[in-house]
MMTF fields as JSON, N, C-alpha, C and O atoms, coordinates in Angstrom:
{
  "mmtfVersion": "1.0.0",
  "mmtfProducer": "UNKNOWN",
  "numBonds": 395,
  "numAtoms": 396,
  "numGroups": 99,
  "numChains": 1,
  "numModels": 1,
  "chainsPerModel": [1],
  "groupsPerChain": [99],
  "chainIdList": ["A"],
  "bondAtomList": [4, 2, 8, 6, 12, 10, 16, 14, 20, 18, 24, 22, 28, 26, 32, 30, 36, 34, 40, 38, 44, 42, 48, 46, 52, 50, 56, 54, 60, 58, 64, 62, 68, 66, 72, 70, 76, 74, 80, 78, 84, 82, 88, 86, 92, 90, 96, 94, 100, 98, 104, 102, 108, 106, 112, 110, 116, 114, 120, 118, 124, 122, 128, 126, 132, 130, 136, 134, 140, 138, 144, 142, 148, 146, 152, 150, 156, 154, 160, 158, 164, 162, 168, 166, 172, 170, 176, 174, 180, 178, 184, 182, 188, 186, 192, 190, 196, 194, 200, 198, 204, 202, 208, 206, 212, 210, 216, 214, 220, 218, 224, 222, 228, 226, 232, 230, 236, 234, 240, 238, 244, 242, 248, 246, 252, 250, 256, 254, 260, 258, 264, 262, 268, 266, 272, 270, 276, 274, 280, 278, 284, 282, 288, 286, 292, 290, 296, 294, 300, 298, 304, 302, 308, 306, 312, 310, 316, 314, 320, 318, 324, 322, 328, 326, 332, 330, 336, 334, 340, 338, 344, 342, 348, 346, 352, 350, 356, 354, 360, 358, 364, 362, 368, 366, 372, 370, 376, 374, 380, 378, 384, 382, 388, 386, 392, 390],
  "bondOrderList": [1, 1, 1, 1, 1, 1, 1, 1, 1, 1, 1, 1, 1, 1, 1, 1, 1, 1, 1, 1, 1, 1, 1, 1, 1, 1, 1, 1, 1, 1, 1, 1, 1, 1, 1, 1, 1, 1, 1, 1, 1, 1, 1, 1, 1, 1, 1, 1, 1, 1, 1, 1, 1, 1, 1, 1, 1, 1, 1, 1, 1, 1, 1, 1, 1, 1, 1, 1, 1, 1, 1, 1, 1, 1, 1, 1, 1, 1, 1, 1, 1, 1, 1, 1, 1, 1, 1, 1, 1, 1, 1, 1, 1, 1, 1, 1, 1, 1],
  "groupList": [{"groupName": "UNK", "atomNameList": ["N", "CA", "C", "O"], "elementList": ["N", "C", "C", "O"], "formalChargeList": [0, 0, 0, 0], "bondAtomList": [1, 0, 2, 1, 3, 2], "bondOrderList": [1, 1, 2], "singleLetterCode": "X", "chemCompType": "L-PEPTIDE LINKING"}],
  "groupTypeList": [0, 0, 0, 0, 0, 0, 0, 0, 0, 0, 0, 0, 0, 0, 0, 0, 0, 0, 0, 0, 0, 0, 0, 0, 0, 0, 0, 0, 0, 0, 0, 0, 0, 0, 0, 0, 0, 0, 0, 0, 0, 0, 0, 0, 0, 0, 0, 0, 0, 0, 0, 0, 0, 0, 0, 0, 0, 0, 0, 0, 0, 0, 0, 0, 0, 0, 0, 0, 0, 0, 0, 0, 0, 0, 0, 0, 0, 0, 0, 0, 0, 0, 0, 0, 0, 0, 0, 0, 0, 0, 0, 0, 0, 0, 0, 0, 0, 0, 0],
  "groupIdList": [1, 2, 3, 4, 5, 6, 7, 8, 9, 10, 11, 12, 13, 14, 15, 16, 17, 18, 19, 20, 21, 22, 23, 24, 25, 26, 27, 28, 29, 30, 31, 32, 33, 34, 35, 36, 37, 38, 39, 40, 41, 42, 43, 44, 45, 46, 47, 48, 49, 50, 51, 52, 53, 54, 55, 56, 57, 58, 59, 60, 61, 62, 63, 64, 65, 66, 67, 68, 69, 70, 71, 72, 73, 74, 75, 76, 77, 78, 79, 80, 81, 82, 83, 84, 85, 86, 87, 88, 89, 90, 91, 92, 93, 94, 95, 96, 97, 98, 99],
  "secStructList": [7, 2, 2, 2, 2, 2, 2, 2, 2, 2, 2, 2, 2, 2, 6, 6, 2, 2, 2, 2, 2, 2, 2, 2, 2, 2, 2, 7, 1, 7, 6, 6, 7, 7, 2, 2, 2, 2, 2, 2, 2, 2, 2, 2, 2, 2, 2, 2, 2, 2, 2, 2, 2, 2, 7, 2, 2, 2, 2, 2, 6, 2, 2, 2, 2, 2, 2, 2, 2, 2, 2, 2, 2, 2, 2, 2, 2, 2, 2, 2, 2, 2, 2, 2, 2, 2, 2, 2, 2, 2, 2, 2, 2, 2, 2, 2, 6, 7, 7],
  "xCoordList": [91.993, 92.63, 93.05, 94.089, 92.237, 92.569, 93.891, 94.689, 94.122, 95.371, 96.578, 97.642, 96.415, 97.507, 97.851, 99.027, 96.841, 97.088, 97.745, 98.61, 97.33, 97.939, 99.413, 100.259, 99.713, 101.098, 101.917, 103.053, 101.362, 102.068, 102.384, 103.488, 101.422, 101.639, 102.734, 103.635, 102.666, 103.616, 105.011, 106.004, 105.102, 106.401, 106.993, 108.183, 106.158, 106.636, 107.144, 108.206, 106.381, 106.775, 108.02, 108.899, 108.087, 109.189, 110.457, 111.48, 110.415, 111.589, 112.798, 113.938, 112.561, 113.673, 114.317, 115.427, 113.664, 114.208, 115.553, 116.431, 115.77, 117.113, 118.208, 119.284, 117.935, 118.909, 119.125, 120.242, 118.062, 118.146, 118.975, 119.749, 118.809, 119.59, 121.071, 121.921, 121.38, 122.776, 123.354, 124.494, 122.56, 123.008, 123.274, 124.27, 122.4, 122.594, 123.855, 124.597, 124.09, 125.281, 126.554, 127.496, 126.571, 127.757, 127.944, 129.077, 126.851, 126.931, 127.55, 128.276, 127.267, 127.798, 127.441, 128.186, 126.292, 125.803, 124.279, 123.68, 123.667, 122.212, 121.795, 120.604, 122.764, 122.426, 121.574, 121.894, 120.5, 119.593, 118.543, 117.724, 118.548, 117.573, 116.618, 116.99, 115.399, 114.392, 113.929, 113.309, 114.237, 113.795, 112.268, 111.674, 111.64, 110.171, 109.56, 108.585, 110.125, 109.637, 109.793, 108.856, 110.973, 111.207, 110.236, 109.688, 110.027, 109.107, 107.67, 106.927, 107.276, 105.927, 105.702, 104.664, 106.664, 106.564, 106.571, 105.799, 107.439, 107.538, 106.202, 105.736, 105.591, 104.306, 103.185, 102.202, 103.318, 102.361, 102.372, 101.321, 103.564, 103.653, 103.097, 102.485, 103.302, 102.696, 101.177, 100.527, 100.614, 99.163, 98.704, 97.67, 99.465, 99.104, 99.133, 98.24, 100.161, 100.271, 99.126, 98.498, 98.86, 97.765, 96.427, 95.586, 96.222, 94.943, 94.756, 93.641, 95.842, 95.74, 95.448, 94.604, 96.147, 95.969, 94.583, 94.069, 93.983, 92.663, 91.516, 90.351, 91.836, 90.822, 90.469, 91.24, 89.303, 88.873, 88.803, 89.205, 88.297, 88.186, 89.571, 89.78, 90.515, 91.884, 92.509, 93.102, 92.379, 93.002, 92.399, 93.084, 91.115, 90.488, 91.126, 91.086, 91.711, 92.328, 93.848, 94.465, 94.449, 95.882, 96.735, 97.793, 96.295, 97.041, 97.183, 98.169, 96.202, 96.216, 96.747, 97.225, 96.67, 97.025, 98.136, 98.208, 98.999, 100.09, 101.043, 101.653, 101.176, 102.153, 101.888, 102.825, 100.632, 100.329, 100.969, 101.674, 100.724, 101.308, 102.827, 103.519, 103.352, 104.795, 105.453, 106.471, 104.887, 105.494, 105.371, 106.256, 104.289, 104.193, 105.316, 105.987, 105.512, 106.538, 107.936, 108.794, 108.167, 109.463, 109.792, 110.91, 108.838, 109.059, 109.255, 110.072, 108.512, 108.663, 110.088, 110.689, 110.628, 112.001, 113.007, 113.978, 112.774, 113.69, 113.689, 114.748, 112.521, 112.454, 113.097, 113.771, 112.895, 113.561, 115.073, 115.773, 115.576, 117.025, 117.511, 118.598, 116.712, 117.097, 117.084, 117.902, 116.171, 116.165, 117.411, 117.971, 117.843, 119.082, 120.268, 121.141, 120.294, 121.362, 121.312, 122.351, 120.103, 119.96, 120.588, 121.33, 120.288, 120.843, 122.362, 123.059, 122.871, 124.329, 124.95, 125.954, 124.341, 124.893, 124.783, 125.638, 123.74, 123.604, 124.763, 125.34, 125.086, 126.219, 127.52, 128.359, 127.686, 128.894, 128.971, 130.056, 127.828, 127.807, 128.246, 128.996, 127.763, 128.125, 129.639, 130.287, 130.178, 131.615, 132.424, 133.463, 131.928, 132.626, 132.398, 133.023, 131.508, 131.215, 130.287, 130.255, 129.526, 128.567, 127.239, 126.756, 126.648, 125.384, 124.208, 123.073],
  "yCoordList": [129.487, 129.194, 127.719, 127.398, 126.834, 125.403, 125.138, 124.316, 125.835, 125.639, 126.12, 125.502, 127.217, 127.729, 126.705, 126.439, 126.132, 125.106, 123.871, 123.251, 123.518, 122.383, 122.662, 121.78, 123.884, 124.252, 124.21, 123.734, 124.696, 124.642, 123.192, 122.89, 122.305, 120.884, 120.314, 119.632, 120.582, 119.973, 120.57, 119.86, 121.86, 122.483, 121.938, 121.634, 121.822, 121.27, 119.846, 119.484, 119.052, 117.666, 117.586, 116.755, 118.456, 118.385, 119.113, 118.986, 119.864, 120.643, 119.768, 120.208, 118.548, 117.675, 116.982, 116.466, 116.953, 116.177, 116.672, 115.845, 117.976, 118.388, 117.959, 117.531, 118.072, 117.641, 116.134, 115.653, 115.397, 113.943, 113.521, 112.566, 114.23, 113.926, 114.186, 113.38, 115.296, 115.616, 114.562, 114.128, 114.156, 113.121, 111.811, 111.139, 111.45, 110.229, 110.31, 109.336, 111.474, 111.669, 111.496, 110.826, 112.1, 112.039, 110.664, 110.222, 109.983, 108.697, 107.604, 106.747, 107.63, 106.637, 105.202, 104.271, 105.027, 103.698, 103.74, 104.799, 102.569, 102.484, 102.1, 102.028, 101.856, 101.494, 102.591, 103.777, 102.169, 103.115, 103.696, 104.509, 103.301, 103.787, 102.659, 101.485, 103.028, 102.051, 102.361, 103.394, 101.458, 101.626, 101.619, 102.402, 100.74, 100.669, 102.008, 102.466, 102.62, 103.918, 104.98, 105.728, 105.046, 106.03, 105.84, 106.81, 104.59, 104.316, 104.671, 105.178, 104.406, 104.743, 106.259, 106.719, 107.017, 108.475, 108.964, 109.851, 108.388, 108.75, 108.565, 109.457, 107.397, 107.134, 107.959, 108.266, 108.319, 109.23, 110.594, 111.195, 111.076, 112.352, 112.232, 113.173, 111.097, 110.885, 110.988, 111.625, 110.361, 110.415, 111.846, 112.276, 112.58, 113.967, 114.843, 115.664, 114.669, 115.444, 115.076, 115.952, 113.778, 113.328, 113.874, 114.258, 113.911, 114.418, 115.885, 116.316, 116.655, 118.064, 118.19, 118.987, 117.402, 117.482, 117.018, 117.483, 116.103, 115.578, 116.366, 116.115, 117.314, 118.122, 119.304, 120.256, 119.235, 120.279, 121.653, 122.638, 121.737, 123.035, 123.627, 124.827, 122.781, 123.267, 123.718, 124.794, 122.903, 123.23, 124.497, 125.219, 124.772, 125.998, 127.232, 128.319, 127.063, 128.193, 128.036, 128.649, 127.228, 126.93, 128.201, 128.269, 129.185, 130.438, 131.144, 131.842, 130.965, 131.597, 130.669, 131.138, 129.365, 128.399, 127.451, 126.323, 127.897, 127.071, 126.62, 125.557, 127.414, 127.148, 125.83, 125.201, 125.407, 124.136, 122.988, 122.158, 122.946, 121.9, 122.007, 120.989, 123.231, 123.443, 122.717, 122.049, 122.84, 122.217, 120.694, 119.998, 120.169, 118.721, 118.242, 117.252, 118.951, 118.566, 118.716, 117.856, 119.789, 119.996, 118.852, 118.338, 118.456, 117.342, 116.026, 115.197, 115.836, 114.65, 114.563, 113.488, 115.687, 115.73, 115.415, 114.693, 115.955, 115.71, 114.23, 113.658, 113.617, 112.185, 111.378, 110.382, 111.799, 111.15, 111.226, 110.254, 112.38, 112.536, 111.609, 111.039, 111.458, 110.548, 109.094, 108.288, 108.76, 107.416, 107.187, 106.091, 108.211, 108.11, 107.886, 107.066, 108.616, 108.442, 107.041, 106.439, 106.522, 105.16, 104.164, 103.27, 104.321, 103.412, 103.515, 102.503, 104.744, 104.94, 104.281, 103.575, 104.521, 103.991, 102.463, 101.803, 101.911, 100.453, 99.863, 98.841, 100.52, 100.085, 100.196, 99.295, 101.3, 101.471, 100.429, 99.938, 100.084, 99.023, 97.694, 96.939, 97.419, 96.164, 96.118, 95.093, 97.224, 97.296, 97.092, 96.431, 97.676, 97.585, 96.24, 95.95, 95.429, 94.121, 94.212, 93.304, 95.304, 95.468, 94.893, 95.223, 94.032, 93.402, 94.301, 93.916],
  "zCoordList": [93.778, 95.046, 95.134, 95.709, 94.562, 94.6, 93.885, 94.335, 92.769, 92.035, 92.841, 92.797, 93.575, 94.41, 95.487, 95.736, 96.123, 97.139, 96.525, 97.142, 95.311, 94.62, 94.315, 94.461, 93.894, 93.623, 94.909, 94.901, 96.002, 97.286, 97.651, 98.104, 97.455, 97.739, 96.85, 97.338, 95.563, 94.633, 94.798, 94.64, 95.114, 95.363, 96.666, 96.739, 97.677, 98.956, 98.776, 99.283, 98.057, 97.832, 96.962, 97.191, 95.964, 95.009, 95.424, 94.752, 96.503, 96.906, 97.206, 97.051, 97.629, 97.996, 96.802, 96.931, 95.652, 94.53, 94.031, 93.786, 93.866, 93.414, 94.396, 93.979, 95.689, 96.697, 96.64, 96.831, 96.38, 96.288, 95.071, 95.143, 93.965, 92.757, 93.025, 92.645, 93.67, 93.999, 94.938, 94.772, 95.923, 96.863, 96.124, 96.391, 95.21, 94.423, 93.58, 93.459, 93.001, 92.17, 92.998, 92.573, 94.172, 95.024, 95.656, 95.843, 95.986, 96.687, 95.817, 96.32, 94.526, 93.579, 93.951, 93.645, 94.617, 94.974, 95.054, 95.242, 94.909, 95.041, 96.457, 96.759, 97.313, 98.694, 99.323, 99.243, 99.939, 100.577, 99.644, 100.074, 98.385, 97.408, 97.052, 97.056, 96.749, 96.351, 94.93, 94.676, 94.016, 92.632, 92.563, 91.822, 93.329, 93.323, 93.754, 93.159, 94.767, 95.235, 94.147, 93.867, 93.535, 92.477, 91.313, 90.789, 90.914, 89.805, 90.162, 89.322, 91.405, 91.852, 91.797, 91.321, 92.276, 92.228, 90.778, 90.417, 89.955, 88.539, 87.83, 87.121, 88.029, 87.382, 87.997, 87.322, 89.265, 89.885, 89.204, 88.981, 88.876, 88.162, 86.744, 86.238, 86.108, 84.787, 84.904, 84.075, 85.935, 86.141, 86.421, 85.912, 87.223, 87.525, 86.291, 86.082, 85.473, 84.228, 83.287, 82.692, 83.156, 82.283, 82.766, 81.954, 84.088, 84.605, 84.242, 83.947, 84.264, 83.872, 82.374, 81.965, 81.567, 80.122, 79.671, 78.654, 80.429, 80.081, 80.707, 80.398, 81.584, 82.252, 81.361, 81.241, 80.74, 79.804, 80.431, 79.811, 81.658, 82.332, 82.585, 82.41, 82.999, 83.226, 81.916, 81.844, 80.885, 79.598, 78.988, 78.264, 79.277, 78.769, 79.402, 78.827, 80.582, 81.289, 81.404, 82.275, 80.544, 80.633, 80.559, 81.185, 79.816, 79.718, 81.055, 81.294, 81.923, 83.239, 84.324, 85.357, 84.105, 85.154, 84.729, 85.215, 83.829, 83.306, 84.397, 84.288, 85.443, 86.499, 87.229, 87.721, 87.303, 87.977, 87.197, 87.77, 85.905, 85.051, 85.028, 85.012, 85.026, 85.035, 86.214, 86.034, 87.409, 88.576, 88.549, 89.047, 87.976, 87.783, 86.861, 87.151, 85.754, 84.785, 85.391, 85.188, 86.125, 86.769, 87.732, 87.72, 88.554, 89.477, 88.727, 89.127, 87.649, 86.81, 86.272, 86.271, 85.816, 85.294, 86.405, 86.178, 87.602, 88.726, 89.126, 89.385, 89.176, 89.503, 88.383, 88.645, 87.134, 86.004, 86.124, 85.841, 86.544, 86.745, 87.852, 87.757, 88.897, 89.973, 89.488, 89.931, 88.591, 88.004, 87.154, 87.153, 86.438, 85.659, 86.599, 86.318, 87.71, 88.709, 89.304, 89.571, 89.511, 90.029, 89.052, 89.46, 87.775, 86.762, 86.72, 86.651, 86.762, 86.771, 88.002, 87.903, 89.155, 90.399, 90.466, 91.056, 89.868, 89.81, 88.996, 89.366, 87.893, 87.066, 87.853, 87.807, 88.575, 89.394, 90.5, 90.813, 91.097, 92.116, 91.521, 92.138, 90.305, 89.643, 89.354, 89.565, 88.877, 88.608, 89.887, 89.88, 90.992, 92.277, 92.969, 93.989, 92.417, 93.025, 94.221, 95.052, 94.32, 95.412, 94.951, 93.868, 95.773, 95.382, 95.609, 95.33]
}
């Protein structure tokens, strides 16, 4: 049951990332975005993934509870995509002369 609640939390938290990536792509600017925030979330997902991989009890049951790690990795990829969009948009801001 704890894993189901954890998945609900991570899915709820991560549901906005695909929309955020699309918004970043369309906006073509870094205005309104915080690199520090994105990096903090990114490293938080690294810590969450590492905690699962280092948890012997979880890894012993990975065949039955793979979905928890899957959602951590999925959110990690989405935040990574948003970081890529941030880098692209920062370059576009520089080209446009926006500080």
